[in-house]
VOVEX-489221 format. One record per residue (C-alpha): x, y, z; residue in three letters. Coordinates in nm, 4 decimals, decimal comma. Each point is the difference from the previous one (the first is absolute). Layout:
REM residues N
+----------+----------+----------+------+
|       c1 |       c2 |       c3 | code |
+----------+----------+----------+------+
|        X |        Y |        Z |  ALA |
...
+----------+----------+----------+------+
***
This chain:
REM residues 164
+----------+----------+----------+------+
|       c1 |       c2 |       c3 | code |
+----------+----------+----------+------+
|  -9,3447 |  -7,5866 |   2,4296 |  MET |
|   0,1479 |  -0,1960 |   0,2904 |  GLY |
|  -0,1359 |  -0,3060 |   0,1706 |  VAL |
|  -0,2982 |   0,0570 |   0,2269 |  VAL |
|  -0,0004 |  -0,2356 |   0,2956 |  THR |
|  -0,2897 |  -0,0338 |   0,2402 |  VAL |
|   0,0619 |  -0,1804 |   0,3262 |  SER |
|  -0,2795 |  -0,0880 |   0,2367 |  VAL |
|   0,0901 |  -0,1478 |   0,3355 |  ALA |
|  -0,1951 |  -0,0532 |   0,3175 |  SER |
|   0,0748 |  -0,1605 |   0,3309 |  GLU |
|  -0,1594 |  -0,3009 |   0,1614 |  THR |
|  -0,2594 |   0,1080 |   0,2527 |  SER |
|  -0,3033 |  -0,1360 |   0,1771 |  SER |
|  -0,1920 |   0,0740 |  -0,3230 |  HIS |
|   0,1944 |  -0,2369 |  -0,2256 |  GLY |
|   0,3227 |  -0,0890 |  -0,1723 |  ALA |
|   0,2328 |   0,2418 |  -0,1745 |  ALA |
|   0,0510 |   0,0267 |  -0,3728 |  SER |
|   0,2678 |   0,1473 |  -0,2218 |  LEU |
|  -0,0463 |   0,1070 |  -0,3596 |  CYS |
|   0,2528 |   0,1479 |  -0,2383 |  VAL |
|  -0,1191 |   0,1245 |  -0,3386 |  VAL |
|   0,2315 |   0,1195 |  -0,2776 |  ASP |
|  -0,2569 |   0,1695 |  -0,2236 |  GLY |
|   0,2167 |   0,0221 |  -0,3098 |  GLY |
|   0,1127 |   0,3537 |   0,0702 |  GLY |
|  -0,3326 |   0,1781 |   0,0429 |  SER |
|  -0,2378 |   0,0667 |   0,2835 |  VAL |
|  -0,2927 |  -0,1202 |  -0,2128 |  LEU |
|   0,1918 |  -0,3204 |  -0,0757 |  GLY |
|   0,0664 |  -0,0542 |   0,3700 |  ALA |
|  -0,3683 |   0,0496 |   0,0846 |  ILE |
|  -0,1095 |  -0,2377 |  -0,2781 |  LYS |
|   0,2482 |  -0,2646 |   0,1125 |  GLU |
|  -0,0883 |   0,0339 |   0,3683 |  TYR |
|  -0,3760 |  -0,0097 |  -0,0525 |  THR |
|   0,0268 |  -0,2756 |  -0,2615 |  GLY |
|   0,1976 |  -0,2332 |   0,2239 |  ILE |
|  -0,0465 |   0,0981 |   0,3629 |  HIS |
|  -0,2867 |   0,2322 |   0,0832 |  ALA |
|  -0,2581 |  -0,0726 |  -0,2685 |  GLY |
|  -0,1944 |   0,2416 |  -0,2134 |  ARG |
|  -0,3493 |   0,1311 |   0,0325 |  MET |
|  -0,2411 |  -0,1231 |  -0,2646 |  SER |
|  -0,1275 |   0,2652 |  -0,2404 |  PRO |
|  -0,3162 |   0,1773 |   0,1101 |  LEU |
|  -0,3237 |  -0,1259 |  -0,1577 |  PRO |
|  -0,1171 |   0,1849 |  -0,3108 |  SER |
|  -0,2945 |   0,1647 |   0,1798 |  TRP |
|   0,2480 |   0,1930 |   0,2180 |  ALA |
|   0,1181 |   0,1908 |  -0,3081 |  TYR |
|  -0,3427 |   0,0977 |  -0,1360 |  LYS |
|  -0,0266 |   0,3226 |   0,1942 |  GLY |
|  -0,0955 |   0,0807 |   0,3524 |  GLY |
|   0,1720 |   0,0349 |   0,3327 |  ALA |
|   0,1068 |  -0,2940 |   0,2121 |  LEU |
|  -0,0808 |   0,1189 |   0,3514 |  LEU |
|   0,1065 |  -0,1165 |   0,3427 |  GLY |
|  -0,2680 |   0,0963 |   0,2532 |  ILE |
|  -0,0359 |  -0,1109 |   0,3618 |  GLU |
|  -0,2511 |   0,0780 |   0,2699 |  GLY |
|  -0,3017 |  -0,2255 |  -0,0335 |  GLY |
|  -0,3117 |  -0,0098 |  -0,2154 |  THR |
|  -0,1329 |   0,3471 |   0,0815 |  ASP |
|   0,3313 |   0,1782 |  -0,0537 |  TYR |
|   0,0783 |  -0,1869 |  -0,3227 |  VAL |
|  -0,3528 |   0,0633 |  -0,1350 |  ASN |
|   0,0173 |   0,3715 |   0,0827 |  ALA |
|   0,3408 |   0,0333 |  -0,1664 |  THR |
|  -0,1147 |  -0,1841 |  -0,3115 |  LEU |
|  -0,3204 |   0,2056 |  -0,0263 |  ARG |
|   0,2029 |   0,3242 |   0,0019 |  ARG |
|   0,2311 |  -0,1337 |  -0,2702 |  LEU |
|  -0,2820 |  -0,1350 |  -0,2178 |  TRP |
|  -0,1861 |   0,3310 |   0,0358 |  LYS |
|   0,3139 |   0,1741 |  -0,1307 |  ALA |
|   0,0067 |  -0,2464 |  -0,2936 |  ASN |
|   0,3286 |  -0,1566 |   0,1074 |  VAL |
|   0,0334 |  -0,3359 |  -0,1776 |  PRO |
|   0,0898 |  -0,2787 |   0,2420 |  ILE |
|   0,1437 |  -0,3285 |  -0,1257 |  ALA |
|   0,0474 |  -0,1638 |   0,3396 |  GLY |
|  -0,0258 |   0,0464 |   0,3744 |  VAL |
|   0,2406 |  -0,1677 |   0,2399 |  TRP |
|  -0,1277 |  -0,0214 |   0,3581 |  MET |
|   0,2908 |  -0,1379 |   0,1976 |  GLN |
|  -0,1917 |   0,0063 |   0,3281 |  ASP |
|  -0,2877 |  -0,2274 |  -0,1112 |  TRP |
|   0,1139 |  -0,2514 |   0,2643 |  THR |
|  -0,0077 |   0,2616 |   0,2755 |  GLY |
|   0,2573 |   0,2106 |   0,1747 |  GLN |
|   0,1952 |  -0,0305 |   0,3237 |  ARG |
|   0,2078 |   0,2484 |   0,1914 |  ASP |
|   0,3147 |  -0,1621 |   0,1404 |  PRO |
|   0,2740 |   0,2139 |   0,1514 |  ILE |
|   0,1709 |   0,0488 |  -0,3389 |  ILE |
|  -0,3009 |   0,1634 |  -0,1691 |  GLY |
|  -0,3124 |  -0,1020 |  -0,1857 |  LYS |
|   0,0101 |  -0,3335 |  -0,1800 |  MET |
|  -0,2530 |  -0,2149 |  -0,1810 |  VAL |
|  -0,0978 |  -0,3430 |   0,1261 |  TRP |
|   0,1606 |  -0,2653 |  -0,2160 |  TYR |
|  -0,2704 |  -0,2609 |   0,0426 |  ASN |
|  -0,1692 |   0,0295 |  -0,3407 |  TRP |
|  -0,3473 |   0,0163 |   0,1537 |  VAL |
|  -0,2279 |   0,2946 |  -0,0823 |  LEU |
|  -0,0498 |   0,2353 |   0,2953 |  ASP |
|  -0,3780 |   0,0402 |  -0,0154 |  LYS |
|   0,0039 |   0,2761 |   0,2618 |  GLU |
|   0,2476 |   0,2141 |  -0,1949 |  ARG |
|  -0,1552 |  -0,0915 |  -0,3358 |  TYR |
|  -0,3725 |  -0,0621 |   0,0462 |  PRO |
|  -0,1836 |  -0,0174 |  -0,3322 |  ARG |
|   0,3175 |  -0,1301 |  -0,1674 |  TRP |
|  -0,1894 |  -0,1596 |  -0,2892 |  GLN |
|  -0,1825 |   0,3278 |  -0,0685 |  GLU |
|   0,3306 |   0,1895 |  -0,0007 |  LEU |
|   0,1547 |  -0,2466 |  -0,2446 |  VAL |
|  -0,3114 |   0,0161 |  -0,2230 |  ALA |
|   0,0076 |   0,3816 |   0,0005 |  SER |
|   0,3651 |   0,0101 |  -0,1055 |  ILE |
|  -0,0707 |  -0,2543 |  -0,2738 |  LYS |
|  -0,3055 |   0,1957 |  -0,1195 |  ALA |
|   0,2278 |   0,3028 |  -0,0490 |  HIS |
|   0,2432 |  -0,2048 |  -0,2100 |  GLY |
|   0,2529 |  -0,0679 |   0,2736 |  GLY |
|   0,1399 |  -0,3092 |   0,1658 |  ARG |
|   0,0718 |  -0,0802 |   0,3619 |  VAL |
|   0,3636 |  -0,0836 |   0,0610 |  LEU |
|   0,1478 |  -0,1877 |   0,2916 |  THR |
|   0,2954 |  -0,2224 |   0,0629 |  TYR |
|   0,1081 |  -0,3003 |   0,1969 |  VAL |
|   0,3443 |  -0,0437 |   0,1448 |  ASN |
|   0,1725 |  -0,2483 |   0,2256 |  SER |
|  -0,0593 |   0,1981 |   0,3198 |  PHE |
|  -0,2653 |  -0,1420 |   0,2287 |  LEU |
|  -0,1265 |   0,1379 |   0,3290 |  SER |
|  -0,2721 |  -0,1342 |   0,2239 |  ASP |
|  -0,2893 |   0,2026 |   0,1316 |  ARG |
|  -0,1139 |  -0,1443 |   0,3311 |  PRO |
|  -0,3661 |   0,0802 |  -0,0692 |  GLU |
|   0,0008 |  -0,1824 |  -0,3367 |  VAL |
|   0,0032 |  -0,3751 |   0,0481 |  SER |
|  -0,1447 |  -0,3234 |  -0,1279 |  THR |
|  -0,0335 |  -0,3127 |   0,2151 |  GLN |
|   0,2629 |   0,1143 |   0,2473 |  GLY |
|   0,2585 |   0,0851 |  -0,2661 |  HIS |
|   0,0650 |   0,3383 |  -0,1455 |  THR |
|  -0,0686 |   0,0689 |  -0,3660 |  GLU |
|   0,3749 |   0,0105 |  -0,0609 |  THR |
|   0,0404 |  -0,3448 |   0,1542 |  HIS |
|  -0,2843 |  -0,1326 |  -0,2169 |  SER |
|   0,1498 |   0,1433 |  -0,3172 |  ILE |
|   0,3432 |  -0,1386 |   0,0784 |  LEU |
|  -0,1481 |  -0,3402 |   0,0849 |  SER |
|  -0,1653 |  -0,0137 |  -0,3417 |  LEU |
|   0,3344 |   0,0823 |  -0,1608 |  LEU |
|   0,1931 |  -0,2482 |   0,2192 |  ASN |
|   0,2156 |   0,2874 |   0,1224 |  ARG |
|  -0,0342 |  -0,0347 |   0,3782 |  ILE |
|   0,3256 |   0,0281 |   0,1899 |  VAL |
|  -0,0349 |  -0,1062 |   0,3593 |  GLY |
|  -0,3282 |  -0,0627 |   0,1807 |  GLY |
+----------+----------+----------+------+
***
């Protein structure tokens, strides 16, 4: 088998600096992927053991009532559910490019009233509530503390403020 080379290049833009990566891979695609993810991109950690014990891992959006109704139908049909990911727990906005969640990591109590009850119900049926945190942050004008947005407060705690 010949040498497999993977080249990744990007240009400098307003979003950050460019990078270039060349991976040899020892002659196989799998080798190239292992080398690239081992050195440059990183690898995802293995899933926790409970994720392999049976049951669907669901992604459901739409608020407490919609999620509850969906789960009730599935539980009634005896569908085992290991976890429920509700990406829109922080709320949803509609910019020109399409629907997006708010990246402010604050529960949207209007979209998800009775959040604790929803979480308890999923847990009572043997499931877990899944969410995530990433580096994206967006401010919601109506969510503030002492004149600063929640995002500003979080970044202040982490000493990550850039600018005023």
